[in-house]
C-alpha positions as CSV (number, residue, x, y, z in Angstrom):
1,M,77.2,196.0,215.3
2,N,79.5,194.4,212.6
3,A,77.8,193.9,209.2
4,F,77.6,190.0,209.7
5,T,75.2,191.1,212.5
6,T,73.6,193.5,210.1
7,A,72.5,191.3,207.8
8,V,70.9,188.8,209.7
9,A,69.0,191.5,211.6
10,V,66.7,192.1,208.2
11,G,66.1,188.8,208.1
12,S,65.6,186.7,205.2
13,E,64.1,186.5,201.8
14,E,61.8,184.0,200.1
15,P,64.3,181.4,198.3
16,L,63.8,181.6,194.8
17,S,65.4,178.7,193.3
18,P,64.1,175.2,194.2
19,G,66.0,172.5,195.7
20,Y,68.3,175.4,197.6
21,D,67.5,173.0,200.3
22,A,67.7,169.2,198.8
23,A,71.0,168.3,200.4
24,T,69.3,168.9,204.3
25,K,65.4,168.8,203.9
26,D,64.8,165.7,205.5
27,D,68.2,165.9,208.4
28,A,66.7,166.1,211.4
29,E,69.5,167.3,213.3
30,F,70.6,169.9,210.8
31,N,67.6,171.5,210.5
32,K,67.4,171.5,214.5
33,L,70.5,173.1,214.6
34,F,70.4,175.4,211.2
35,R,68.4,177.5,209.0
36,H,68.8,178.7,205.7
37,G,68.2,182.5,204.6
38,F,68.8,184.4,201.3
39,T,69.7,188.4,200.8
40,T,70.3,189.6,197.3
41,I,73.3,191.8,196.8
42,D,73.5,193.6,192.9
43,D,71.0,191.7,192.0
44,V,72.3,188.1,193.0
45,Q,70.6,186.2,195.8
46,M,73.2,184.5,198.0
47,H,72.2,181.9,199.7
48,Y,73.9,181.1,203.3
49,V,73.2,179.4,206.2
50,I,73.0,179.7,210.0
51,G,73.5,177.6,213.6
52,G,74.8,177.8,217.0
53,D,75.7,180.5,219.0
54,G,79.0,182.2,220.6
55,P,81.4,184.5,219.6
56,Q,83.2,182.5,217.1
57,V,82.2,183.3,213.5
58,M,83.0,180.8,210.8
59,V,82.5,181.8,207.4
60,L,81.9,179.3,203.9
61,L,82.9,179.7,201.3
62,H,80.6,178.5,198.1
63,G,82.9,175.2,196.9
64,W,85.8,176.0,198.7
65,P,86.7,173.3,199.2
66,Q,83.1,171.4,198.8
67,P,79.2,172.6,199.5
68,S,77.7,172.9,203.1
69,S,76.4,169.7,203.4
70,A,79.5,168.0,202.9
71,R,79.9,165.3,206.2
72,T,83.0,164.9,208.0
């Protein structure tokens, strides 16, 4: 089991920041395919989004070069 799988397996925390889903809360298709999750590392709550399936993993880094909610 890798670190990503382990982190997902322990479950998500309740979000500490209001509005974390402001860009996606009204997007029915997004919410059907993806879910928001949270975990605290060294006293900083990290927000992540999980979706899809299969052997390929994509990691989106915060602000690089655009937010995860940006549409192409």
